C-alpha positions in Angstrom: -68.4 115.2 -13.2 -69.0 117.0 -10.1 -69.5 121.0 -9.2 -66.6 120.6 -7.1 -63.7 119.9 -9.9 -65.4 122.0 -12.4 -65.4 125.5 -9.8 -62.0 124.2 -7.6 -60.4 122.7 -10.3 -61.3 123.9 -13.2 -61.7 120.6 -15.0 -63.8 120.7 -18.4 -64.7 117.2 -18.8 -64.9 117.8 -22.8 -61.7 118.4 -23.4 -60.5 116.4 -20.8 -62.0 113.5 -23.2 -59.5 115.0 -25.5 -56.8 113.3 -24.2 -58.7 110.1 -23.3 -59.6 108.3 -26.4 -62.5 106.0 -24.8 -60.5 102.9 -27.2 -57.0 103.8 -25.2 -57.8 103.8 -22.0 -59.1 100.7 -22.2 -57.1 99.0 -24.7 -54.7 100.3 -21.9 -56.5 98.8 -18.6 -56.7 95.6 -20.6 -53.7 95.6 -21.0 -52.1 96.0 -17.7 -54.5 93.3 -17.2 -53.2 90.7 -19.2 -49.8 91.6 -17.7 -50.6 91.4 -14.5 -52.9 88.1 -15.0 -50.5 86.1 -16.9 -53.8 86.4 -19.3 -54.9 87.4 -23.0 -58.8 89.1 -24.2 -60.0 87.7 -27.3 -62.9 89.9 -28.5 -65.2 87.4 -29.5 -67.7 88.8 -33.0 -70.5 89.8 -32.8 -71.5 89.4 -29.3 -75.4 88.0 -27.9 -75.7 92.1 -26.1 -78.5 93.9 -24.6 -77.0 96.8 -26.2 -75.2 96.8 -29.6 -71.9 98.9 -27.7 -71.1 95.8 -25.6 -68.1 94.3 -25.9 -67.7 90.2 -24.9 -64.2 89.3 -24.7 -62.3 86.0 -24.2 -59.9 85.1 -21.1 -57.3 82.8 -22.1 -54.3 81.4 -20.2 -51.0 83.5 -21.7 -48.8 79.7 -20.4 -51.1 77.1 -22.4 -53.8 79.9 -24.4 -56.9 78.0 -23.2 -59.9 79.7 -22.3 -60.7 79.6 -18.6 -64.1 82.4 -19.3 -65.0 85.6 -20.9 -66.4 88.8 -19.8 -69.2 91.3 -20.9 -67.7 94.8 -20.7 -70.2 98.4 -20.8 -68.2 101.5 -21.1 -71.8 103.7 -21.1 -73.5 104.7 -18.1 -77.7 102.9 -19.2 -81.0 103.5 -17.7 -82.3 100.8 -15.5 -85.9 100.9 -14.2 -84.6 99.7 -10.7 -85.4 103.0 -7.3 -82.5 101.5 -6.2 -79.1 99.2 -6.3 -79.0 96.9 -9.6 -78.5 93.6 -9.2 -76.7 91.4 -11.3 -75.7 87.5 -11.1 -72.7 86.1 -12.5 -72.5 82.1 -12.6 -69.6 80.9 -12.6 -67.7 77.6 -14.3 -66.1 75.5 -12.3 -63.3 73.0 -14.4 -63.3 70.6 -11.5 -65.0 69.2 -11.0 -68.0 70.8 -13.3 -69.9 72.5 -10.7 -72.1 76.0 -11.1 -71.2 78.5 -9.2 -74.2 81.3 -8.5 -73.1 85.0 -7.0 -74.8 87.9 -7.0 -72.8 91.3 -7.1 -74.5 94.3 -5.9 -73.7 97.6 -7.2 
C-alpha cells in the first residue's frame, strides 16, 4: 500500500485484508480462470518447492480430464539476492512432436 492510497483515500491495509482473505480470493481467481479457459486446477500434494507456502497445481482439460501442465503458485514476496530484475526460466513441454522449449520470463 503506497502513501497516496493511505493519505488520499484513507485506505487501511490491515482492515482491507479482513474483507479479502487470501485463500478465498485465490480460490475465486482460480475458479474464474478455470471457467474462462475450460480447465480444472487440482492441487498436487507435497510439491517439491522452494518454500512450504508454495503450492503446485495440475492443470487439466475440463472436457477430457487430460493433464496439460502444472504450475507453481507463490503469492508471497521472497528475498531474492539480486540487485535488479529476476529471471525465471519456464520450461514448456509440447506434446506433438515432443519438444522441450525454454522461455525466459523477466520481472
